[in-house]
N, C-alpha and C positions, 0 to 999 in steps of 0.2 A: 504494500500500500504506500502510495506516495504521500508525503507530508507537505502539501502545498501551503503557502501563506494564504491567509484569508483575503478575500476580495471585498472591498467596501466601496460604497458610493460616496457622495458628498456628505450625506448625513447618516448617522448611526443611532441605534437605540441602546441606552444604558440599561442593562438587564436589571440591576437592583431596583431602579426607580421607574423604568419604562419611559424615561424622558428621551426625546429625539434631540440630538445635538449635532453640531457641525463638526466634521472631521477635519483637523488641520494637517496632521501628518501621521505616518505610520513607519516605524522602524522594524523591518522584518527580522533583523538580527536579535534585537532584544524583545520583540513582539509587544512593544509598547506603542500606544496611540496617544496623540495629543488631541484633545477635544476642546471646543470652545463652549464655555458655560453660558447660561442665559444672562448672567450678570456681566458678561463681557470678558471675564478672566479665562484662564486656561487650566486644564487638569490633565494629568498623565494617568492612563489606565492600561491594564493588561488586555490583550485582544479577547480573552475569554470572558471579559466583563461586559462586552458589547455584542450586539446582534445587528444583522442587516435589517433594513426596513423594507416593507413592501412598497410598490408604487402607489398604492392607495394611501398608506400611512404618510408617505412623502407629500402627496398631493394635499391631504388634510393639514399636515404640518405647515406647508407653504401658504395655504389659504389663511390659516389662523395667524401666521406671522405677518402676512400682508394686511389683514384686517386690524391687527393690533398696532401696526405702524401708521395707520391712517388717523 
């Protein structure tokens, strides 16, 4: 079995909270991701603490984000 690095989109879901956050960077060697927090800060998490989001989740997230920025 091949152990490929996970593939993520622009946004990821933080498993413990279910929050959808913007992915800033991924280091495959350390398997750490830098994510942008809703407060504007950044956090480092391990890849197994996040999950990919579905297209529907991304659409809902972007709609809510746009609505809140108006």
